[in-house]
C-alpha atoms as an extended CHARMM CRD file, in Angstrom:
* protein
*
       102  EXT
         1         1  MET       CA              1.7290000000       -9.8640000000       -8.2020000000  PROA      1               0.0000000000
         2         2  CYS       CA              0.2770000000       -6.4250000000       -7.7960000000  PROA      2               0.0000000000
         3         3  ALA       CA             -1.0140000000       -3.7670000000      -10.1290000000  PROA      3               0.0000000000
         4         4  VAL       CA             -1.0470000000        0.0040000000      -10.0180000000  PROA      4               0.0000000000
         5         5  SER       CA             -4.4750000000        1.4380000000      -10.7770000000  PROA      5               0.0000000000
         6         6  GLU       CA             -5.1150000000        4.5470000000      -12.8360000000  PROA      6               0.0000000000
         7         7  ASP       CA             -5.4680000000        6.5870000000       -9.6250000000  PROA      7               0.0000000000
         8         8  GLY       CA             -2.0680000000        5.3450000000       -8.3490000000  PROA      8               0.0000000000
         9         9  GLY       CA             -3.3800000000        2.8190000000       -5.8330000000  PROA      9               0.0000000000
        10        10  ILE       CA             -1.5850000000       -0.5050000000       -5.4270000000  PROA      10              0.0000000000
        11        11  LEU       CA             -3.8440000000       -3.5380000000       -5.8150000000  PROA      11              0.0000000000
        12        12  ASP       CA             -2.9770000000       -6.9070000000       -4.2150000000  PROA      12              0.0000000000
        13        13  ALA       CA             -3.9860000000       -9.9880000000       -6.2080000000  PROA      13              0.0000000000
        14        14  PRO       CA             -5.5570000000       -7.9500000000       -9.0110000000  PROA      14              0.0000000000
        15        15  SER       CA             -8.4720000000       -9.3750000000      -10.9950000000  PROA      15              0.0000000000
        16        16  ILE       CA             -8.3890000000       -9.7380000000      -14.7850000000  PROA      16              0.0000000000
        17        17  LYS       CA            -10.3870000000       -6.4930000000      -14.9940000000  PROA      17              0.0000000000
        18        18  ASP       CA             -7.8520000000       -4.7640000000      -12.7170000000  PROA      18              0.0000000000
        19        19  LEU       CA             -4.9840000000       -5.9930000000      -14.9030000000  PROA      19              0.0000000000
        20        20  ARG       CA             -6.6450000000       -4.7040000000      -18.0560000000  PROA      20              0.0000000000
        21        21  THR       CA             -7.0700000000       -1.1990000000      -16.6330000000  PROA      21              0.0000000000
        22        22  ALA       CA             -3.8200000000       -1.0110000000      -14.6410000000  PROA      22              0.0000000000
        23        23  THR       CA             -1.1360000000        1.4610000000      -15.6270000000  PROA      23              0.0000000000
        24        24  SER       CA              1.5120000000       -1.0670000000      -14.5720000000  PROA      24              0.0000000000
        25        25  ILE       CA              1.8290000000       -4.6480000000      -13.3250000000  PROA      25              0.0000000000
        26        26  HSD       CA              4.6110000000       -5.9070000000      -11.0440000000  PROA      26              0.0000000000
        27        27  VAL       CA              5.8460000000       -9.3010000000       -9.8400000000  PROA      27              0.0000000000
        28        28  LEU       CA              8.3920000000       -9.3730000000       -7.0090000000  PROA      28              0.0000000000
        29        29  ALA       CA              9.9830000000      -12.3030000000       -5.1700000000  PROA      29              0.0000000000
        30        30  PHE       CA             12.2840000000      -12.1710000000       -2.1700000000  PROA      30              0.0000000000
        31        31  SER       CA             14.8270000000      -14.5540000000       -0.6520000000  PROA      31              0.0000000000
        32        32  SER       CA             14.4910000000      -15.7690000000        2.9360000000  PROA      32              0.0000000000
        33        33  LYS       CA             16.9380000000      -12.9980000000        3.8910000000  PROA      33              0.0000000000
        34        34  GLY       CA             14.8980000000      -10.3060000000        2.1420000000  PROA      34              0.0000000000
        35        35  ALA       CA             16.9850000000       -9.8940000000       -1.0000000000  PROA      35              0.0000000000
        36        36  LEU       CA             15.0230000000       -9.0790000000       -4.1410000000  PROA      36              0.0000000000
        37        37  LEU       CA             15.2500000000      -12.1420000000       -6.4230000000  PROA      37              0.0000000000
        38        38  VAL       CA             12.6680000000      -11.3820000000       -9.1120000000  PROA      38              0.0000000000
        39        39  ASN       CA             11.5620000000       -8.0220000000      -10.4130000000  PROA      39              0.0000000000
        40        40  GLU       CA              9.3280000000       -8.1750000000      -13.4550000000  PROA      40              0.0000000000
        41        41  SER       CA              7.3570000000       -5.0640000000      -14.3400000000  PROA      41              0.0000000000
        42        42  GLU       CA              5.4430000000       -3.8750000000      -17.3530000000  PROA      42              0.0000000000
        43        43  GLY       CA              3.4700000000       -0.7690000000      -18.1790000000  PROA      43              0.0000000000
        44        44  THR       CA              4.0560000000        2.9010000000      -17.5500000000  PROA      44              0.0000000000
        45        45  PHE       CA              5.4790000000        3.8970000000      -14.1640000000  PROA      45              0.0000000000
        46        46  ASP       CA              8.1910000000        6.0740000000      -12.6580000000  PROA      46              0.0000000000
        47        47  PHE       CA             10.8280000000        5.1920000000      -10.0840000000  PROA      47              0.0000000000
        48        48  GLU       CA              8.7290000000        6.6120000000       -7.2320000000  PROA      48              0.0000000000
        49        49  THR       CA              5.8800000000        4.2560000000       -8.1660000000  PROA      49              0.0000000000
        50        50  TRP       CA              8.2750000000        1.3080000000       -8.3700000000  PROA      50              0.0000000000
        51        51  GLU       CA              9.6250000000        2.1540000000       -4.9100000000  PROA      51              0.0000000000
        52        52  ARG       CA              6.0720000000        2.1730000000       -3.4990000000  PROA      52              0.0000000000
        53        53  VAL       CA              5.4000000000       -1.1930000000       -5.1690000000  PROA      53              0.0000000000
        54        54  HSD       CA              8.6720000000       -2.5830000000       -3.7630000000  PROA      54              0.0000000000
        55        55  GLU       CA              7.8260000000       -1.4090000000       -0.2300000000  PROA      55              0.0000000000
        56        56  HSD       CA              4.3060000000       -2.8130000000       -0.5600000000  PROA      56              0.0000000000
        57        57  GLY       CA              5.6350000000       -6.1670000000       -1.8190000000  PROA      57              0.0000000000
        58        58  THR       CA              8.1520000000       -6.3020000000        1.0050000000  PROA      58              0.0000000000
        59        59  ARG       CA              5.3910000000       -5.7430000000        3.5910000000  PROA      59              0.0000000000
        60        60  ILE       CA              3.2410000000       -8.4610000000        2.0310000000  PROA      60              0.0000000000
        61        61  CYS       CA              6.0080000000      -11.0590000000        1.6390000000  PROA      61              0.0000000000
        62        62  ARG       CA              8.2060000000      -10.3040000000        4.6310000000  PROA      62              0.0000000000
        63        63  GLY       CA              5.9170000000       -8.4180000000        7.0130000000  PROA      63              0.0000000000
        64        64  SER       CA              7.2790000000       -6.4410000000        9.9140000000  PROA      64              0.0000000000
        65        65  ALA       CA              7.3050000000       -6.9230000000       13.6680000000  PROA      65              0.0000000000
        66        66  GLY       CA              3.8060000000       -6.8390000000       15.0700000000  PROA      66              0.0000000000
        67        67  GLN       CA              2.1850000000       -6.2480000000       11.6950000000  PROA      67              0.0000000000
        68        68  GLU       CA             -0.6820000000       -8.4130000000       10.4830000000  PROA      68              0.0000000000
        69        69  VAL       CA             -0.9960000000       -8.8400000000        6.7240000000  PROA      69              0.0000000000
        70        70  SER       CA             -4.1640000000      -10.4130000000        5.4340000000  PROA      70              0.0000000000
        71        71  GLY       CA             -4.9450000000      -11.9840000000        2.0910000000  PROA      71              0.0000000000
        72        72  GLU       CA             -8.3870000000      -12.5070000000        0.6280000000  PROA      72              0.0000000000
        73        73  ASP       CA             -9.1200000000      -15.7450000000        2.4640000000  PROA      73              0.0000000000
        74        74  VAL       CA             -6.3160000000      -16.3780000000        4.9340000000  PROA      74              0.0000000000
        75        75  MET       CA             -4.5800000000      -14.4980000000        7.7390000000  PROA      75              0.0000000000
        76        76  MET       CA             -0.8950000000      -15.2650000000        7.4940000000  PROA      76              0.0000000000
        77        77  SER       CA              0.8810000000      -16.2860000000       10.6700000000  PROA      77              0.0000000000
        78        78  GLN       CA              3.6370000000      -14.0120000000       11.9660000000  PROA      78              0.0000000000
        79        79  GLY       CA              2.2760000000      -11.2310000000        9.7280000000  PROA      79              0.0000000000
        80        80  SER       CA              3.9860000000      -12.2830000000        6.5150000000  PROA      80              0.0000000000
        81        81  MET       CA              4.0750000000      -14.7560000000        3.6710000000  PROA      81              0.0000000000
        82        82  GLU       CA              7.4890000000      -15.8160000000        4.9730000000  PROA      82              0.0000000000
        83        83  GLY       CA              6.0050000000      -16.5620000000        8.3940000000  PROA      83              0.0000000000
        84        84  PHE       CA              3.1540000000      -18.5160000000        6.8390000000  PROA      84              0.0000000000
        85        85  VAL       CA              5.5470000000      -20.6770000000        4.7830000000  PROA      85              0.0000000000
        86        86  ARG       CA              7.7590000000      -21.2650000000        7.8240000000  PROA      86              0.0000000000
        87        87  GLU       CA              4.7590000000      -22.4390000000        9.8770000000  PROA      87              0.0000000000
        88        88  VAL       CA              3.6020000000      -24.8240000000        7.1310000000  PROA      88              0.0000000000
        89        89  PHE       CA              7.0560000000      -26.4160000000        6.8610000000  PROA      89              0.0000000000
        90        90  LYS       CA              7.4270000000      -26.5470000000       10.6490000000  PROA      90              0.0000000000
        91        91  GLU       CA              4.1140000000      -28.4240000000       10.9600000000  PROA      91              0.0000000000
        92        92  LYS       CA              5.0460000000      -30.7610000000        8.0830000000  PROA      92              0.0000000000
        93        93  ALA       CA              8.4370000000      -31.5480000000        9.6440000000  PROA      93              0.0000000000
        94        94  ALA       CA              6.8360000000      -32.2210000000       13.0400000000  PROA      94              0.0000000000
        95        95  LYS       CA              4.2580000000      -34.5210000000       11.4500000000  PROA      95              0.0000000000
        96        96  ASP       CA              6.8960000000      -36.3740000000        9.4010000000  PROA      96              0.0000000000
        97        97  GLN       CA              9.0220000000      -36.9880000000       12.4920000000  PROA      97              0.0000000000
        98        98  THR       CA              6.2310000000      -38.5380000000       14.5630000000  PROA      98              0.0000000000
        99        99  TRP       CA              5.7010000000      -42.2890000000       14.7840000000  PROA      99              0.0000000000
       100       100  GLY       CA              2.3810000000      -43.9480000000       14.4160000000  PROA      100             0.0000000000
       101       101  LYS       CA             -0.6550000000      -42.7600000000       12.5350000000  PROA      101             0.0000000000
       102       102  GLY       CA             -0.0180000000      -40.1070000000        9.9230000000  PROA      102             0.0000000000
């Protein structure tokens, strides 16, 4: 989720206060191949603003080669949410396939 502030800035993980003062709020979700699966928006915005939000969401969720994307508390591996999720599942699969203590 992100919000567009009154000055046109895009806010990641907006606070309740940010949401109350935002001109628009957007939720985007992408498939593992990068296809847009969910696009929920509300508020006042034009197509140019939506395109900026879409590009921003793509960078956050999918990242790009060599790009580091950081959240509030965690640095995501491989520069994207997708990379982070892949690493978590990779570690889980490796742990589940080992014998002995778990």
